[in-house]
N, CA, C and O atoms as a CHARMM CRD file, in Angstrom:
* protein
*
  328
    1    1 MET  N    100.95600 104.12200 111.85900 PROA 1      0.00000
    2    1 MET  CA   102.12800 103.28500 112.00000 PROA 1      0.00000
    3    1 MET  C    102.90300 103.10300 110.70800 PROA 1      0.00000
    4    1 MET  O    102.91300 102.05100 110.07000 PROA 1      0.00000
    5    2 ARG  N    103.52100 104.15700 110.38900 PROA 2      0.00000
    6    2 ARG  CA   104.37200 104.13000 109.16100 PROA 2      0.00000
    7    2 ARG  C    105.58500 103.33500 109.39700 PROA 2      0.00000
    8    2 ARG  O    106.00700 102.58400 108.51700 PROA 2      0.00000
    9    3 GLU  N    106.20100 103.46200 110.59000 PROA 3      0.00000
   10    3 GLU  CA   107.41200 102.73800 110.98300 PROA 3      0.00000
   11    3 GLU  C    107.13000 102.10400 112.31100 PROA 3      0.00000
   12    3 GLU  O    107.28100 102.78400 113.32600 PROA 3      0.00000
   13    4 PRO  N    106.72000 100.82000 112.39100 PROA 4      0.00000
   14    4 PRO  CA   106.32900 100.18700 113.63900 PROA 4      0.00000
   15    4 PRO  C    107.54700  99.59600 114.38200 PROA 4      0.00000
   16    4 PRO  O    107.38200  98.81200 115.31700 PROA 4      0.00000
   17    5 ILE  N    108.82500  99.99400 113.94300 PROA 5      0.00000
   18    5 ILE  CA   109.85000  99.35700 114.61200 PROA 5      0.00000
   19    5 ILE  C    109.97100  99.71500 116.11900 PROA 5      0.00000
   20    5 ILE  O    110.48600  98.93700 116.92300 PROA 5      0.00000
   21    6 GLY  N    109.49000 100.88700 116.45100 PROA 6      0.00000
   22    6 GLY  CA   109.58900 101.22200 117.89600 PROA 6      0.00000
   23    6 GLY  C    108.65000 100.50200 118.72100 PROA 6      0.00000
   24    6 GLY  O    108.89000 100.22800 119.89600 PROA 6      0.00000
   25    7 PHE  N    107.45700 100.15600 118.05200 PROA 7      0.00000
   26    7 PHE  CA   106.45100  99.30000 118.83900 PROA 7      0.00000
   27    7 PHE  C    106.90400  97.92500 118.96200 PROA 7      0.00000
   28    7 PHE  O    106.66600  97.25300 119.96500 PROA 7      0.00000
   29    8 LEU  N    107.57700  97.48100 117.92200 PROA 8      0.00000
   30    8 LEU  CA   108.06600  96.10000 118.01700 PROA 8      0.00000
   31    8 LEU  C    109.25400  95.91400 118.93100 PROA 8      0.00000
   32    8 LEU  O    109.44800  94.83600 119.49200 PROA 8      0.00000
   33    9 VAL  N    110.10100  97.02300 119.09800 PROA 9      0.00000
   34    9 VAL  CA   111.24500  97.00300 120.15500 PROA 9      0.00000
   35    9 VAL  C    110.53300  96.96300 121.51300 PROA 9      0.00000
   36    9 VAL  O    110.94000  96.16600 122.35800 PROA 9      0.00000
   37   10 ILE  N    109.44900  97.80700 121.79000 PROA 10     0.00000
   38   10 ILE  CA   108.82900  97.85400 123.09800 PROA 10     0.00000
   39   10 ILE  C    108.22400  96.48700 123.36600 PROA 10     0.00000
   40   10 ILE  O    108.37800  95.95600 124.46600 PROA 10     0.00000
   41   11 ALA  N    107.47000  95.84500 122.29200 PROA 11     0.00000
   42   11 ALA  CA   106.85700  94.53600 122.58000 PROA 11     0.00000
   43   11 ALA  C    107.93300  93.46500 122.81000 PROA 11     0.00000
   44   11 ALA  O    107.63500  92.49000 123.50000 PROA 11     0.00000
   45   12 GLY  N    109.19500  93.57600 122.26900 PROA 12     0.00000
   46   12 GLY  CA   110.11100  92.57300 122.45100 PROA 12     0.00000
   47   12 GLY  C    110.82900  92.73800 123.77300 PROA 12     0.00000
   48   12 GLY  O    111.28400  91.72800 124.30800 PROA 12     0.00000
   49   13 VAL  N    110.97800  93.98500 124.37800 PROA 13     0.00000
   50   13 VAL  CA   111.50800  94.28000 125.64400 PROA 13     0.00000
   51   13 VAL  C    110.53100  93.71500 126.68400 PROA 13     0.00000
   52   13 VAL  O    110.94100  93.02600 127.61800 PROA 13     0.00000
   53   14 LEU  N    109.20100  94.02000 126.50900 PROA 14     0.00000
   54   14 LEU  CA   108.26300  93.55500 127.45400 PROA 14     0.00000
   55   14 LEU  C    108.05800  91.98200 127.47800 PROA 14     0.00000
   56   14 LEU  O    107.82300  91.39200 128.53300 PROA 14     0.00000
   57   15 ALA  N    108.16400  91.31800 126.22200 PROA 15     0.00000
   58   15 ALA  CA   108.10000  89.92300 126.25000 PROA 15     0.00000
   59   15 ALA  C    109.33400  89.36900 126.83800 PROA 15     0.00000
   60   15 ALA  O    109.26900  88.35400 127.53100 PROA 15     0.00000
   61   16 LEU  N    110.47800  89.97800 126.60500 PROA 16     0.00000
   62   16 LEU  CA   111.70600  89.51200 127.32200 PROA 16     0.00000
   63   16 LEU  C    111.57600  89.54100 128.78300 PROA 16     0.00000
   64   16 LEU  O    111.89400  88.55200 129.44500 PROA 16     0.00000
   65   17 CYS  N    111.09100  90.70300 129.37400 PROA 17     0.00000
   66   17 CYS  CA   111.00900  90.73400 130.77700 PROA 17     0.00000
   67   17 CYS  C    110.01200  89.73300 131.36000 PROA 17     0.00000
   68   17 CYS  O    110.23500  89.18600 132.44000 PROA 17     0.00000
   69   18 CYS  N    108.90300  89.49400 130.63800 PROA 18     0.00000
   70   18 CYS  CA   107.95600  88.52400 131.10300 PROA 18     0.00000
   71   18 CYS  C    108.62100  87.20600 130.94000 PROA 18     0.00000
   72   18 CYS  O    108.36500  86.39500 131.83000 PROA 18     0.00000
   73   19 ALA  N    109.43800  86.81100 129.97200 PROA 19     0.00000
   74   19 ALA  CA   110.11900  85.55600 129.88300 PROA 19     0.00000
   75   19 ALA  C    111.17700  85.39300 131.04700 PROA 19     0.00000
   76   19 ALA  O    111.32900  84.30400 131.60100 PROA 19     0.00000
   77   20 MET  N    111.86300  86.45800 131.37900 PROA 20     0.00000
   78   20 MET  CA   112.88500  86.34300 132.35500 PROA 20     0.00000
   79   20 MET  C    112.38700  86.15200 133.81300 PROA 20     0.00000
   80   20 MET  O    112.92700  85.37000 134.59500 PROA 20     0.00000
   81   21 PHE  N    111.26900  86.96300 134.13300 PROA 21     0.00000
   82   21 PHE  CA   110.73300  87.07300 135.39800 PROA 21     0.00000
   83   21 PHE  C    109.53400  86.33900 135.73300 PROA 21     0.00000
   84   21 PHE  O    109.38500  85.96800 136.89700 PROA 21     0.00000
   85   22 LEU  N    108.65800  86.08100 134.85300 PROA 22     0.00000
   86   22 LEU  CA   107.44500  85.42500 135.04500 PROA 22     0.00000
   87   22 LEU  C    107.28300  84.00000 134.59200 PROA 22     0.00000
   88   22 LEU  O    107.01200  83.09700 135.38300 PROA 22     0.00000
   89   23 ASN  N    107.45300  83.82100 133.31600 PROA 23     0.00000
   90   23 ASN  CA   107.27900  82.42500 132.74800 PROA 23     0.00000
   91   23 ASN  C    108.24700  82.18100 131.53100 PROA 23     0.00000
   92   23 ASN  O    108.42100  82.96000 130.59400 PROA 23     0.00000
   93   24 GLU  N    108.85900  80.92800 131.72100 PROA 24     0.00000
   94   24 GLU  CA   109.90800  80.68100 130.71100 PROA 24     0.00000
   95   24 GLU  C    109.09900  80.24300 129.40300 PROA 24     0.00000
   96   24 GLU  O    109.75500  80.09100 128.37200 PROA 24     0.00000
   97   25 PHE  N    107.91600  80.06100 129.38100 PROA 25     0.00000
   98   25 PHE  CA   107.20500  79.73700 128.12800 PROA 25     0.00000
   99   25 PHE  C    106.94300  80.81600 127.14700 PROA 25     0.00000
  100   25 PHE  O    106.47100  80.62200 126.02600 PROA 25     0.00000
  101   26 VAL  N    107.31100  82.08000 127.68600 PROA 26     0.00000
  102   26 VAL  CA   107.09000  83.31200 126.86500 PROA 26     0.00000
  103   26 VAL  C    108.27100  83.56200 125.95200 PROA 26     0.00000
  104   26 VAL  O    108.30400  84.58900 125.27500 PROA 26     0.00000
  105   27 TRP  N    109.27100  82.63500 125.90500 PROA 27     0.00000
  106   27 TRP  CA   110.39500  82.91400 124.94900 PROA 27     0.00000
  107   27 TRP  C    109.97200  82.81100 123.39300 PROA 27     0.00000
  108   27 TRP  O    110.66300  83.36000 122.53500 PROA 27     0.00000
  109   28 MET  N    108.87200  82.12600 123.08600 PROA 28     0.00000
  110   28 MET  CA   108.39500  82.10800 121.68000 PROA 28     0.00000
  111   28 MET  C    107.92400  83.51500 121.16600 PROA 28     0.00000
  112   28 MET  O    108.23400  83.86400 120.02700 PROA 28     0.00000
  113   29 PRO  N    107.23000  84.27500 121.93100 PROA 29     0.00000
  114   29 PRO  CA   106.89500  85.58800 121.53000 PROA 29     0.00000
  115   29 PRO  C    108.14100  86.52200 121.33400 PROA 29     0.00000
  116   29 PRO  O    108.21400  87.32200 120.40100 PROA 29     0.00000
  117   30 VAL  N    109.08500  86.36400 122.25900 PROA 30     0.00000
  118   30 VAL  CA   110.38700  87.15400 122.04500 PROA 30     0.00000
  119   30 VAL  C    111.03800  86.70100 120.80800 PROA 30     0.00000
  120   30 VAL  O    111.46600  87.56900 120.04700 PROA 30     0.00000
  121   31 VAL  N    111.17300  85.46000 120.50200 PROA 31     0.00000
  122   31 VAL  CA   111.71500  84.99200 119.24000 PROA 31     0.00000
  123   31 VAL  C    110.90700  85.64700 118.02800 PROA 31     0.00000
  124   31 VAL  O    111.47500  86.23900 117.11000 PROA 31     0.00000
  125   32 GLY  N    109.56200  85.48500 118.11500 PROA 32     0.00000
  126   32 GLY  CA   108.67700  85.98800 117.01600 PROA 32     0.00000
  127   32 GLY  C    108.94300  87.50000 116.71200 PROA 32     0.00000
  128   32 GLY  O    109.08000  87.93400 115.56800 PROA 32     0.00000
  129   33 VAL  N    108.99900  88.19000 117.74700 PROA 33     0.00000
  130   33 VAL  CA   109.18200  89.65600 117.68900 PROA 33     0.00000
  131   33 VAL  C    110.57200  90.00200 117.04100 PROA 33     0.00000
  132   33 VAL  O    110.70100  90.89200 116.20000 PROA 33     0.00000
  133   34 ALA  N    111.54600  89.25900 117.48100 PROA 34     0.00000
  134   34 ALA  CA   112.88900  89.38900 116.96600 PROA 34     0.00000
  135   34 ALA  C    113.11200  89.03000 115.47900 PROA 34     0.00000
  136   34 ALA  O    113.91300  89.65500 114.78500 PROA 34     0.00000
  137   35 VAL  N    112.36000  87.98100 115.01100 PROA 35     0.00000
  138   35 VAL  CA   112.33200  87.59300 113.70700 PROA 35     0.00000
  139   35 VAL  C    111.56200  88.62300 112.90800 PROA 35     0.00000
  140   35 VAL  O    111.99200  88.94300 111.79900 PROA 35     0.00000
  141   36 ALA  N    110.43700  89.17400 113.39700 PROA 36     0.00000
  142   36 ALA  CA   109.85100  90.26200 112.67400 PROA 36     0.00000
  143   36 ALA  C    110.64300  91.48600 112.49200 PROA 36     0.00000
  144   36 ALA  O    110.60600  92.13300 111.44600 PROA 36     0.00000
  145   37 LEU  N    111.40100  91.82200 113.57000 PROA 37     0.00000
  146   37 LEU  CA   112.27100  92.94200 113.41100 PROA 37     0.00000
  147   37 LEU  C    113.47700  92.81800 112.41800 PROA 37     0.00000
  148   37 LEU  O    113.84600  93.72500 111.67200 PROA 37     0.00000
  149   38 VAL  N    114.05400  91.54300 112.51000 PROA 38     0.00000
  150   38 VAL  CA   115.07200  91.33500 111.49500 PROA 38     0.00000
  151   38 VAL  C    114.62700  91.24900 110.06400 PROA 38     0.00000
  152   38 VAL  O    115.25800  91.84500 109.19200 PROA 38     0.00000
  153   39 LEU  N    113.50500  90.49100 109.77400 PROA 39     0.00000
  154   39 LEU  CA   112.94000  90.47200 108.47000 PROA 39     0.00000
  155   39 LEU  C    112.42700  91.86400 108.00100 PROA 39     0.00000
  156   39 LEU  O    112.60200  92.24900 106.84500 PROA 39     0.00000
  157   40 GLY  N    111.83500  92.54700 108.87300 PROA 40     0.00000
  158   40 GLY  CA   111.27000  93.85700 108.54600 PROA 40     0.00000
  159   40 GLY  C    112.38400  94.91400 108.13400 PROA 40     0.00000
  160   40 GLY  O    112.16000  95.87800 107.40100 PROA 40     0.00000
  161   41 THR  N    113.56800  94.61700 108.68200 PROA 41     0.00000
  162   41 THR  CA   114.71300  95.52600 108.43700 PROA 41     0.00000
  163   41 THR  C    115.49700  95.06400 107.20400 PROA 41     0.00000
  164   41 THR  O    115.90500  95.89900 106.39700 PROA 41     0.00000
  165   42 VAL  N    115.70400  93.82400 107.05000 PROA 42     0.00000
  166   42 VAL  CA   116.58100  93.28700 106.08200 PROA 42     0.00000
  167   42 VAL  C    115.84100  93.14100 104.84900 PROA 42     0.00000
  168   42 VAL  O    116.47400  93.42000 103.83100 PROA 42     0.00000
  169   43 TRP  N    114.57200  92.74400 104.70400 PROA 43     0.00000
  170   43 TRP  CA   113.93500  92.38000 103.34800 PROA 43     0.00000
  171   43 TRP  C    113.78900  93.63900 102.57300 PROA 43     0.00000
  172   43 TRP  O    113.97300  93.57400 101.35700 PROA 43     0.00000
  173   44 PRO  N    113.48300  94.76600 103.11200 PROA 44     0.00000
  174   44 PRO  CA   113.41000  96.08300 102.07000 PROA 44     0.00000
  175   44 PRO  C    114.72000  96.28900 101.53100 PROA 44     0.00000
  176   44 PRO  O    114.80800  96.52500 100.32600 PROA 44     0.00000
  177   45 TRP  N    115.80500  96.23300 102.27200 PROA 45     0.00000
  178   45 TRP  CA   117.12800  96.42800 101.82900 PROA 45     0.00000
  179   45 TRP  C    117.51500  95.47200 100.63100 PROA 45     0.00000
  180   45 TRP  O    118.01600  95.85100  99.57200 PROA 45     0.00000
  181   46 VAL  N    117.18500  94.10900 100.98600 PROA 46     0.00000
  182   46 VAL  CA   117.47900  93.10100  99.89400 PROA 46     0.00000
  183   46 VAL  C    116.60300  93.39800  98.66500 PROA 46     0.00000
  184   46 VAL  O    117.12800  93.29300  97.55700 PROA 46     0.00000
  185   47 ALA  N    115.31300  93.75900  98.76600 PROA 47     0.00000
  186   47 ALA  CA   114.40700  94.00900  97.66700 PROA 47     0.00000
  187   47 ALA  C    115.00100  95.15900  96.80700 PROA 47     0.00000
  188   47 ALA  O    115.03300  95.04200  95.58200 PROA 47     0.00000
  189   48 LEU  N    115.43400  96.18300  97.38300 PROA 48     0.00000
  190   48 LEU  CA   115.84100  97.43000  96.74300 PROA 48     0.00000
  191   48 LEU  C    117.16500  97.14900  96.01500 PROA 48     0.00000
  192   48 LEU  O    117.39500  97.72300  94.95100 PROA 48     0.00000
  193   49 ARG  N    118.07100  96.25600  96.57000 PROA 49     0.00000
  194   49 ARG  CA   119.32400  95.98700  95.82500 PROA 49     0.00000
  195   49 ARG  C    119.09500  95.33800  94.43500 PROA 49     0.00000
  196   49 ARG  O    119.97900  95.45000  93.58600 PROA 49     0.00000
  197   50 GLY  N    118.04800  94.72300  94.18600 PROA 50     0.00000
  198   50 GLY  CA   117.59100  94.11900  92.95400 PROA 50     0.00000
  199   50 GLY  C    116.95400  95.04100  91.89700 PROA 50     0.00000
  200   50 GLY  O    116.67200  94.60200  90.78200 PROA 50     0.00000
  201   51 LEU  N    116.72600  96.34300  92.25700 PROA 51     0.00000
  202   51 LEU  CA   116.21600  97.27900  91.35100 PROA 51     0.00000
  203   51 LEU  C    117.10400  98.23300  90.69400 PROA 51     0.00000
  204   51 LEU  O    118.07000  98.68600  91.30900 PROA 51     0.00000
  205   52 GLU  N    116.84200  98.58200  89.44800 PROA 52     0.00000
  206   52 GLU  CA   117.67600  99.40400  88.67200 PROA 52     0.00000
  207   52 GLU  C    116.72100 100.41600  87.92900 PROA 52     0.00000
  208   52 GLU  O    115.78100 100.00900  87.24700 PROA 52     0.00000
  209   53 ALA  N    116.98300 101.63800  88.08000 PROA 53     0.00000
  210   53 ALA  CA   116.09700 102.62600  87.48300 PROA 53     0.00000
  211   53 ALA  C    116.89000 103.62000  86.64900 PROA 53     0.00000
  212   53 ALA  O    118.06100 103.91600  86.88500 PROA 53     0.00000
  213   54 LYS  N    116.16200 104.10800  85.65800 PROA 54     0.00000
  214   54 LYS  CA   116.90900 104.97600  84.66400 PROA 54     0.00000
  215   54 LYS  C    115.95700 106.12000  84.24800 PROA 54     0.00000
  216   54 LYS  O    114.83300 105.83600  83.83600 PROA 54     0.00000
  217   55 LEU  N    116.35900 107.37300  84.33800 PROA 55     0.00000
  218   55 LEU  CA   115.46900 108.46800  84.13600 PROA 55     0.00000
  219   55 LEU  C    116.02500 109.29200  82.94300 PROA 55     0.00000
  220   55 LEU  O    117.11700 109.84200  83.09200 PROA 55     0.00000
  221   56 THR  N    115.35200 109.41900  81.76900 PROA 56     0.00000
  222   56 THR  CA   115.72600 110.10200  80.68100 PROA 56     0.00000
  223   56 THR  C    114.71700 111.12200  80.22900 PROA 56     0.00000
  224   56 THR  O    113.51000 110.93000  80.37800 PROA 56     0.00000
  225   57 TRP  N    115.23600 112.25900  79.65200 PROA 57     0.00000
  226   57 TRP  CA   114.30600 113.34600  79.22100 PROA 57     0.00000
  227   57 TRP  C    114.40900 113.39700  77.67600 PROA 57     0.00000
  228   57 TRP  O    115.44600 113.18900  77.04600 PROA 57     0.00000
  229   58 GLU  N    113.20200 113.69900  77.14600 PROA 58     0.00000
  230   58 GLU  CA   113.25200 113.65400  75.62100 PROA 58     0.00000
  231   58 GLU  C    113.93600 114.90700  75.10200 PROA 58     0.00000
  232   58 GLU  O    114.58800 114.88700  74.05900 PROA 58     0.00000
  233   59 SER  N    113.78600 115.94700  75.80800 PROA 59     0.00000
  234   59 SER  CA   114.37100 117.28900  75.39000 PROA 59     0.00000
  235   59 SER  C    115.50200 117.65600  76.43600 PROA 59     0.00000
  236   59 SER  O    115.25400 117.50800  77.63300 PROA 59     0.00000
  237   60 PRO  N    116.68000 118.11000  76.04300 PROA 60     0.00000
  238   60 PRO  CA   117.68700 118.42900  76.98800 PROA 60     0.00000
  239   60 PRO  C    117.43600 119.72700  77.86600 PROA 60     0.00000
  240   60 PRO  O    118.06100 119.95200  78.90200 PROA 60     0.00000
  241   61 ARG  N    116.36900 120.63200  77.29800 PROA 61     0.00000
  242   61 ARG  CA   116.09100 121.80700  77.98100 PROA 61     0.00000
  243   61 ARG  C    114.61800 122.02700  78.04400 PROA 61     0.00000
  244   61 ARG  O    113.86300 121.53100  77.20800 PROA 61     0.00000
  245   62 ALA  N    114.19600 122.79000  79.06000 PROA 62     0.00000
  246   62 ALA  CA   112.72100 123.08000  79.11800 PROA 62     0.00000
  247   62 ALA  C    112.65700 124.33400  79.91400 PROA 62     0.00000
  248   62 ALA  O    113.54200 124.69100  80.69300 PROA 62     0.00000
  249   63 ARG  N    111.54800 124.98500  79.66900 PROA 63     0.00000
  250   63 ARG  CA   111.23200 126.26200  80.39600 PROA 63     0.00000
  251   63 ARG  C    110.28700 126.01500  81.52000 PROA 63     0.00000
  252   63 ARG  O    109.52600 125.04800  81.54800 PROA 63     0.00000
  253   64 GLU  N    110.36200 126.90300  82.42200 PROA 64     0.00000
  254   64 GLU  CA   109.39900 126.79900  83.61400 PROA 64     0.00000
  255   64 GLU  C    108.01100 126.95100  83.20200 PROA 64     0.00000
  256   64 GLU  O    107.66000 127.92500  82.53600 PROA 64     0.00000
  257   65 GLY  N    107.10900 125.92600  83.60900 PROA 65     0.00000
  258   65 GLY  CA   105.69500 126.06700  83.23800 PROA 65     0.00000
  259   65 GLY  C    105.42600 125.21400  82.08600 PROA 65     0.00000
  260   65 GLY  O    104.27300 124.80400  81.95200 PROA 65     0.00000
  261   66 GLU  N    106.40100 124.85300  81.15200 PROA 66     0.00000
  262   66 GLU  CA   106.16500 124.11100  80.01600 PROA 66     0.00000
  263   66 GLU  C    106.26400 122.64800  80.40200 PROA 66     0.00000
  264   66 GLU  O    107.05100 122.26600  81.26800 PROA 66     0.00000
  265   67 PRO  N    105.43100 121.82000  79.72700 PROA 67     0.00000
  266   67 PRO  CA   105.44300 120.33200  80.01400 PROA 67     0.00000
  267   67 PRO  C    106.78500 119.77000  79.43900 PROA 67     0.00000
  268   67 PRO  O    107.22500 120.18800  78.36800 PROA 67     0.00000
  269   68 ALA  N    107.37300 118.88900  80.11600 PROA 68     0.00000
  270   68 ALA  CA   108.54300 118.14400  79.75400 PROA 68     0.00000
  271   68 ALA  C    108.26100 116.70300  79.88600 PROA 68     0.00000
  272   68 ALA  O    107.79100 116.19100  80.90200 PROA 68     0.00000
  273   69 ARG  N    108.59600 116.02900  78.72500 PROA 69     0.00000
  274   69 ARG  CA   108.39300 114.47700  78.69600 PROA 69     0.00000
  275   69 ARG  C    109.64100 113.72900  79.27900 PROA 69     0.00000
  276   69 ARG  O    110.77000 113.89400  78.81600 PROA 69     0.00000
  277   70 VAL  N    109.35800 112.89200  80.33300 PROA 70     0.00000
  278   70 VAL  CA   110.37800 112.20400  80.93500 PROA 70     0.00000
  279   70 VAL  C    109.91400 110.67500  80.94200 PROA 70     0.00000
  280   70 VAL  O    108.74500 110.32100  81.09700 PROA 70     0.00000
  281   71 ARG  N    110.92500 109.88100  80.76400 PROA 71     0.00000
  282   71 ARG  CA   110.77100 108.46100  80.72500 PROA 71     0.00000
  283   71 ARG  C    111.45000 107.85700  81.86900 PROA 71     0.00000
  284   71 ARG  O    112.64400 108.08100  82.06300 PROA 71     0.00000
  285   72 LEU  N    110.73300 107.07500  82.66700 PROA 72     0.00000
  286   72 LEU  CA   111.30400 106.22900  83.80500 PROA 72     0.00000
  287   72 LEU  C    111.29500 104.79200  83.36900 PROA 72     0.00000
  288   72 LEU  O    110.30500 104.25600  82.86900 PROA 72     0.00000
  289   73 THR  N    112.43000 104.20200  83.58000 PROA 73     0.00000
  290   73 THR  CA   112.55500 102.77500  83.17100 PROA 73     0.00000
  291   73 THR  C    113.01600 102.18400  84.52000 PROA 73     0.00000
  292   73 THR  O    114.00700 102.62600  85.10100 PROA 73     0.00000
  293   74 VAL  N    112.23800 101.13300  85.01600 PROA 74     0.00000
  294   74 VAL  CA   112.59100 100.39200  86.23600 PROA 74     0.00000
  295   74 VAL  C    112.84200  98.91500  85.79400 PROA 74     0.00000
  296   74 VAL  O    112.04400  98.39000  85.01700 PROA 74     0.00000
  297   75 ARG  N    113.89100  98.25000  86.25000 PROA 75     0.00000
  298   75 ARG  CA   114.15300  96.92000  85.89800 PROA 75     0.00000
  299   75 ARG  C    114.36100  96.23400  87.17200 PROA 75     0.00000
  300   75 ARG  O    115.13000  96.73800  87.99100 PROA 75     0.00000
  301   76 ASN  N    113.69000  95.01800  87.45200 PROA 76     0.00000
  302   76 ASN  CA   113.81800  94.28600  88.51200 PROA 76     0.00000
  303   76 ASN  C    114.71200  93.02900  88.15900 PROA 76     0.00000
  304   76 ASN  O    114.35300  92.21800  87.30600 PROA 76     0.00000
  305   77 ARG  N    115.83100  92.91900  88.82500 PROA 77     0.00000
  306   77 ARG  CA   116.73400  91.85000  88.49500 PROA 77     0.00000
  307   77 ARG  C    116.51000  90.68300  89.38400 PROA 77     0.00000
  308   77 ARG  O    117.16800  89.65900  89.19800 PROA 77     0.00000
  309   78 CYS  N    115.59500  90.76100  90.37500 PROA 78     0.00000
  310   78 CYS  CA   115.33800  89.66000  91.29100 PROA 78     0.00000
  311   78 CYS  C    114.12000  88.84800  90.81600 PROA 78     0.00000
  312   78 CYS  O    113.29200  89.34100  90.05100 PROA 78     0.00000
  313   79 PRO  N    114.03400  87.63700  91.26900 PROA 79     0.00000
  314   79 PRO  CA   112.81600  86.77900  90.81100 PROA 79     0.00000
  315   79 PRO  C    111.67600  87.04800  91.47900 PROA 79     0.00000
  316   79 PRO  O    110.65400  86.44100  91.15900 PROA 79     0.00000
  317   80 TRP  N    111.65900  87.93500  92.44700 PROA 80     0.00000
  318   80 TRP  CA   110.36100  88.12600  93.27300 PROA 80     0.00000
  319   80 TRP  C    109.95700  89.64800  92.92800 PROA 80     0.00000
  320   80 TRP  O    110.78200  90.51700  92.64700 PROA 80     0.00000
  321   81 PRO  N    108.64100  89.82800  92.98700 PROA 81     0.00000
  322   81 PRO  CA   108.17300  91.18600  92.80100 PROA 81     0.00000
  323   81 PRO  C    108.48800  92.11200  93.90900 PROA 81     0.00000
  324   81 PRO  O    108.70000  91.68600  95.04400 PROA 81     0.00000
  325   82 VAL  N    108.52400  93.35500  93.61200 PROA 82     0.00000
  326   82 VAL  CA   108.94400  94.35100  94.57500 PROA 82     0.00000
  327   82 VAL  C    107.64600  95.23000  94.74500 PROA 82     0.00000
  328   82 VAL  O    107.64800  96.19400  95.51100 PROA 82     0.00000
């Protein structure tokens, strides 16, 4: 389950059908699934907006098969860990 959004949509639709046709107390699972969908979609976007990455090479040229030293610098501007 790399991307569970499809399963959450199916669960939301089924919970919505149960709430509309069977029992009105099933609205809480509908709301819970909707909140999970929104947070699961928005949170990664928000978290990545706070990252800044920079890639630099020590040597401007390299040949195929030779090792090349590369430096990756990642800066997190947000107060929460990513």
